[in-house]
N, C-alpha and C positions, 0 to 999 in steps of 0.2 A: 338183785340180779347177780348171777354167778357166771363169770367169764369162763371158768373151767367147765361148768356144766354145759354152757353154750357150745364149747368146742367138742364135747362128747356128742351133742346133738348134730353138729355140723358133720362130724365123721360118720355118724350113723346114717344120715341122709345120703351122704356121698357114696357110702358103701352100698346102699340099696339102689340108688338111682343113677349114680354117676352124674354126668351133665348131659341130659337128654338131647339127642340129635335135633329134635324139633325145636327146642329152645335155641340151640346153637344156630340153626338156620335162620331163625327169626331175629334174634338179637345179638348173636355172637356169644362172647364170654368176657368177663372182666379182664382177663389177661390179654385177649385180643384187642380190647379197647386201649389198654395201656400200651400194647405194641404199636398201634396206629399212632398214638401220641408220641412215643419215643422215636418212631421212624420219621415223623414229620419234623421233630426237633433236630434230629440228626441230619436230615436233608437240608434244613434251612440254616443251621448254625455251625455245623462241622465242615468248614470250608478249608481247602488246601492252602490258600494264600495266607492264612493266619499263622502266626508264629506258634511254636509249641506251648509257651506259657499262656497265650491267649486261648488256644484250644483247650488247655487244661482248665482254665477259668470258666470258659463257656460250658465245658462238660460238668463242672461242679454246680453251676447254676441249673443245668438240665436235670441233674440229680435232685436238687432241691425242688424244682418245679414239678417233676413227676411224682415225687413222694408226697408233696403237698396236695397235688391233684387227687391222689388216692386217699390220703389220711384226713384232710380237712372235711370233706363231705361225710366221711365215716364218723368223725367226732360229732358233727351236727346230728346225724341220724341216731347215733348211740345216745346222745343227750335227750332225745325225744322218747326213748323207750321207757316203759314203766319199770320201776325197781322191784319187780316180782317175777314169778315163774313165767308169766306171759312175755315179759321183756327178755328173759333168758331164752325162751323158745324162739322169739323173733330174731334175737341176736344169732342164734344157731343157724336159722334159715338164711340170714344175710351172710354168714361166714361160710356156708356150704360150698359156694362156687370156688372158694379160695383154698380148698383142700382137694388133693388129687389122688386119693388112695386107690380108688377103683380103676381110674384110667391108667395109672401106672401099672397096676397088675395086668390089665388087659393088653397093654402094649408089649410087656415083657413076655406074657404067655403067647402072644402072636409070633414070637421068635422061637420059643421052646417047641411049639407044636410041629411046625415043618421040619425043624432040625432033628427032632426025635424020629421023624419018618424018613430021614435021609434026603430031604429036599433042601440041599444047601443053598441053591439059588434063591428060593423063597425066603429062607431064613436070613440070608444076606440082605435082601430087600426090606424085610421087617426090621432088622436091627439098624439099618440105615436111617430109619425114622426116629430113632431115639439116641443116636450118637453122632458126633461130628467128624469122626475119622473116616478114611476110605475103607469101605467094607467089601469092595469088589474082589479082593484077593484073599479074604479071610478063610481059613479052614474051619473045621468044626470047633476046635478049641478056641480059635480066635473069635468066632461068633458067640460062643458060650461066655467067654470072658467079657466081651463087650456088653452083652445083655446083663450079666450079673453086676458088672461095675456100674452100669447105668441105674440098675435097680437100687444098689446100695447107696450111691450118691443121691439119687432122687428120693430115697426114703428120708434122708435128712432135709434136702432142699424143698421137697414137695409136700411132706407131711409133718415131720417133727418140728422143723423150724416155724412154719406158719402156726402150728398149734402152740408152740412155745410162746411166740409173740402175742398170740391171741389170748392165752391164759394170763400173760403179764399185763397187756395193755388193752384187751378187748378188740373190738372191730377195727379201730385205728391201727392197732399193732399188727394184726394179720394183713390188713390192706397195705399198710406201709411196707411191710416185709415183702409182699408180692411185687410191689413196685420196684424195690431195690433188686430183687432176684431177676425180674424181667429185664431191667436195665442192664444188669450184668450179662445176661444171656445174649442180649442184642448188641451192646456196644462195649462190653468189658473185655473184649478179646485183644491180645497183643499183636495187632496188625498195624500196618503203617497208617491206616485211616483212624483207628481207634486207640492207639497207644496213649495219646494225650487226652483226647476227648472222653474216652471211657475210663480214664484212670480213677476218678473219684467214685464212679459206680462200682468198679471192681474192688476198690478198697472198702467201700461201704458193705458190699456183699460179704467180704472176708470177715468183717466185724459182726455182721448180723448172723452169720452162720457159725461163729466160733464156739459158742456153748452148745447149740443144737447138734453140730457134727459130733462132738464128743459124747453127748447124751445119746445120740443114735448108736454109736459104737457100744455104749453101755447096755442099751436095750438089746442089741443083737447078741452081746455076750451073755446077758442074763437068760435068754431063751435058747442058748446053745447047750450042748451036752457037757461042755467044758468051759464054764464061764471065766474062771481065773486065767486059764491059758489063752482063751480068745481075747480077753481084754489086755493081757500082757503082750500079745502079738500086735494088737492095735497100737499100744503105747510105743512098742519097739519100731514098727514099720511105717507108721503114719507119716513120720517126718521125711521119709524118702519120696513121698508123692509130690508132684509139681504144685499141687494146691495145698494151702495151709490147713484146709478143712476136709476135703473129699477123701484124703487118705485114711481118715479115722473110720468111717463106716465101711469103706472098701476093704481095709485091712481086717476089720472085725468079721466081715462076711467071708473073706478068704480063710481066716482062721476057723470059723464055725463050720465051713464046708470041707476044710482040709485041702484046698486047691490054691494055686498061685494066680494072682491077678496083676493087672497093669502090664508092665513090660513094653518092649518096642512096639510102636504102631505108626501108621502112615497118616499124616495130616497134610492136606493140600500138596500132594506129590512130594513130600519130604518125610524122611524117617525120623521119628522122635524117639530117641533112645531112653525110654523111661525105665527106671529100676523096677524090679519085681517086688510085689507084696507077698509075703509068705513064700519066699523063693524056693524053699524045699518042698512045697506042696506039689501034688500031682496036677496034670493038665485037666482042665474043665471039659465036661461032656454035656450033652443035651440034658440028661437027667439032673445035672447039678442046677440047671436053671429052675426046674420045678422045686428042687430042694430049697433053693434061695427064695423062691416065691412063698413056700411054706413058712420059712423063717420070717420073711417080711410080714406075712399075715399075723404071726404070733407077736411080732414086735409092735405092730399097730394096735393089736388087741391089748397088749400090756400098756401101751401109751394111753389108750382109752380108759383102762382101769385106773391108772395113776391119776388121770384128770378127774374121773368120777370120785375117787377117794379124796382128792383135794376139795372137790365141791361139797362132799359130805362133811369133811372136817370144818370147812369154812362156815357151813350152815349150822353147826352145833354151837 
């Protein structure tokens, strides 16, 4: 059984089918299942009367519980698969829901289309679905930046990182990673409620994405017209980002497109003075979102080719 080949199969199925709406209506999605579990744990165990050390301890136990809930059944299922191509194929089908390449493309394209036709209100509504900042006052450049930043970051979080851990550890790797990433997205925020309870989840997500984020920057640099300059800019500017990982793919995308990303934005009625990535770049426009999506497609294609090559080499 080849874990690398299984990841190629998962990416191929997801690219063709996405996650069909009919299946979602009937059974939901593995990430929504994890979300319900996390919400239940947060509601029950993250209580205001506890001290900060107690909340941090409970949050650490929540991390372990959710990762175990995802990884342990995956270990059991993977152990039952035959060690041949049939097992590889079944593993790819099981990993399919945990890759989000098509849905990410569709969500970002839904921003580019109205923005390109001058419908700023519709573009703001579409980008609000994929970012956490206040989008109500964004101009064209702000909407375009938000969409491209989300695309770059989620190329790492939603595709490269799951595939990386899937190639490394098989189904338990990709399932465990999705558990950590979902925990971070739900309770890893630096708010009064989750500063302590979500601390362990946020740190685990930082560790899980350390290599994938930098590898994503490399993929984006390799498919750009100026790979050395693009990677050099990522190395230079990534450290300016508030996240230890997200700055890598975002800076690489900014360099590949020749635009500036990040910068000041509004979160929860307060202005966050974020530094620029590729500060000397031009302002983003609607067409840059399509250019970013094109580079995203090429990066995912390159990732698939690398996985396929790994499977071929391992099979020789």
